[in-house]
GUDO-544595 format. One record per residue: residue in three letters; x, y, z of N, C-alpha, C in turn. Coordinates in steps of 0.05 Angstrom, whole numbers, plus 5000, padded with zeros to 4 digits. Atoms other than C-alpha are relative to their C-alpha. Layout:
// GUDO-544595
ALAXYZXYZXYZ
...
END
This chain:
// GUDO-544595
MET502449885011111735288142498549774986
LYS501850215011105834838123498650124976
LEU501449915024103134908052497549854996
SER502550135006096034758031500449814976
SER499750195022094934187982499950144973
SER500249865026093034677927502650154994
VAL497449865004099535077937502149794993
LYS498150225007103534417936499649914971
TRP500650095027100034207872501050224980
ALA499149785018101434897840503050004998
CYS497050015000108834857861501049774983
ARG499150235016109534157831499550054971
THR500749955028105934367767501950204987
VAL498249795011110134997757502849884998
GLY497350125001116534607775500249814976
ALA499950195022114834067725500150144973
VAL500049855025113434577670502850134996
LEU497449865003119934957684502349804996
LEU497750174999124334347693499849754982
ALA500350245015121633817647500650044970
GLY499149965028125134057584501449754989
PRO498750245012128533577536502749965011
LEU497350064990134733227561501950004977
ALA498350015024137833067494498749804980
SER500950195020136232717429497149935002
GLY502950054999128732797438499149885026
GLN500850114974128832507509498750235016
SER501049804982124932867562500349905029
VAL499750064971125932897637497350025012
ARG502650004987119832717676500350005030
PRO499950004971118732897748498649755012
ASP501350234987116932347797497350105013
ALA502749944989110232347835500150255019
GLN499749774982112932877884501150254986
GLY499049785015115633327829503050024997
PHE497150005002123033147836500949904973
ILE498750095024127433067775502749905007
HIS497450124995133432607776501349954973
VAL498550045025138732607721502849925008
THR497350094994145032197727501850074976
PRO498249945023151232337684499649804977
GLU500350205021149931687647497450054983
GLU502449945015143031947626500250234981
VAL499549775018145932557591501149894974
THR499250105026146432377518501150224982
TRP498749805017151432787478499849914971
GLY500050065029151232827402502649884991
ALA497650125012156432527356501950214989
GLY498449795012159333207336502850015012
SER497349984990166633377344500650275013
GLY499649744987165834107368498650025027
MET501449954975162734417430497249904997
GLN502850105000156134077447498650115024
SER501749894978150434337489497649825003
VAL502350164994145033927523498250155020
VAL501949884982138734217555499349795021
ILE500750174978137833897624497250055010
ALA502649924991131734287645499350274989
GLY500949755011127534867619500650034971
ASP499549955028128735197552501250284998
PRO498749745001133835757541498850194979
THR501249835020129636027483497350115009
LYS502649924990123436137526500350135028
PRO499949884973121936547589500149785021
GLY499850184977123936197653502849905004
ILE497450104994129735847685500749764982
TYR499050235015133935347646502649915012
VAL497550124992139734877660501049864975
ILE498850145023144434667604502849915009
ARG497250084997151034307600501450034973
ASN498449985024156434477551502549835003
LYS497750185000161933987532501950114979
PHE498049905018168334247501502149784997
PRO497850195003173233737470502650155003
PRO497449874997180633877480500650184977
GLY499249805021182934497442497750164989
GLN502349855011175834767430499350235019
MET500849774985174235467453498050174985
SER501849815013168635957440501650244992
ARG498749755008170336637410498750235016
PRO501149784984169137317443497150054994
HIS502949975002161737417457498950105026
PHE501449944975156637637508497149914997
HIS502850094999149537447529498350235011
ASN501949804991143437877542499049965029
GLN500850074973142137527609502449905016
ALA497950124983146637347668499849704999
ARG499950294999148936627670501949915022
TYR498650104977151536217728501249724992
VAL498650235011156735697710501649855021
THR498450174982159635107750501549804982
VAL498350195014165434697724499549725012
ILE500550274991163633957728502449824995
LYS497850185008169533627692502150164986
GLY497749875014176433857669500650285009
THR499349734994179734527672498950184978
TRP501449815019175535077639501750255000
TRP498449765003179535667612498250234992
THR501849785005176236347612501650264997
ALA499149725003177637067590497750185004
THR502249824994173537647615500950294997
GLY499449725000173138397610501550094974
THR498649905023177938777564501849794987
ASP498550225012182138147555498349824983
ALA501850185015176037817524499050124974
ASP500949875025174938307466501449884976
VAL498550125022180237967423500849725009
PHE499450284993181137207422503149965003
ASN497250064995187837017454500049805023
PRO500150214979187836347492502250035021
ASP497949964981194336557526499250185023
LYS501049814979190337077566497749885016
THR502150134985185436567594501049915027
VAL499350094974185336357667498549735005
PRO501250264995183935647692498050005023
LEU501950064979177835427732499749705002
LYS500050294997178234717759497249905008
PRO502650114992172434247774499150105027
GLY501149894976167834527827500050305000
SER499949715002169435247807497450114990
PHE502549865007163835747797500750274987
MET499649745012163436357752497250114992
MET502449865009157836867741500750184977
HIS499749825023157337197673497950215002
PRO502149795000153737867681498950054972
ALA501249935026148938057625501750214986
GLY498549815016152838417570503050005004
ALA497150014995159738237597501449834979
HIS498550145021164738037544501749785012
HIS498450234991168137357551500349794978
TYR499850245015170336717518501149785018
ASP499350224983171936027545500349744985
GLY499850265013173435307531502149825013
ALA498150214991178234727537502750034986
LYS497350015011185734677526500949724996
ASP498850275002188733997542498249775005
GLU501850224992182733597565497150084995
GLU502949965003175233517556499050165025
VAL501249834978171134027597497049984998
ILE502949984999163933997619499350215021
VAL501049794982160534607650497049985001
GLN502949984998153434687675499350305003
ILE500849725000150035357662497150025008
ILE502749944992143835617696499450294994
GLY500749735007140236237672497050034996
MET502849945007133636567654499850054970
GLY500549965028131036537584497950214995
PRO498350085023130336757532502850135002
VAL497349905000137836847525501050014971
THR498749985027141637087463502950035004
THR497149975001148937057446500850184978
THR499149815020152237627409503049964997
GLN497150035006159037487376501350274997
LEU498449755003164338037378501949974977
GLY497950005020169238237324499049904973
SER500650085027169337927255497749804998
ALA502350195001164237387274497550165000
GLY502249815000159437957289497249894999
GLY502850075004151937957290498849855024
LEU501550134979146637687336499449714992
ARG500650285004146036937341497149955008
SER502750064992139336607348500149935030
PRO500050064972137136507420501049725005
SER499050264993140935947451501450005026
GLY498550024976144335697512502949944995
SER497350095005150735497478502050225002
ARG497649834997157535807489499550195021
END
């Protein structure tokens, strides 16, 4: 299918707006002349924190539209039972990611988690209870979703968290 130059320009402009979100630490990803965005693992700058860290690769999970984030869990770090208002699509990039879903996810118990190795994929339906994280090794997952997304903690943590892509 051949596209007119005005349609090509519109596609590049919309793509740049949706995908040129901050990479990390104030950096921004800029598309090339054709609208492509390239990000190597070395270009992803994680913070100096010791807990789970989240980096926006493209888009903005607090605004309408598609976003891509990466979460890094250090060994032994897991989220607590929660759910999101939007579906999220997760790919394991590094390490073994441990997950609990459904009725097993209403109460935190790492012994009830199942492993997903690098290359694994999981879809979190909107409103579905779950928790996840790392056990023996560092884990990096990439999450794709539509914003704005909110995270609601279950149990004693309770309450609605501010819109975010984390956890």
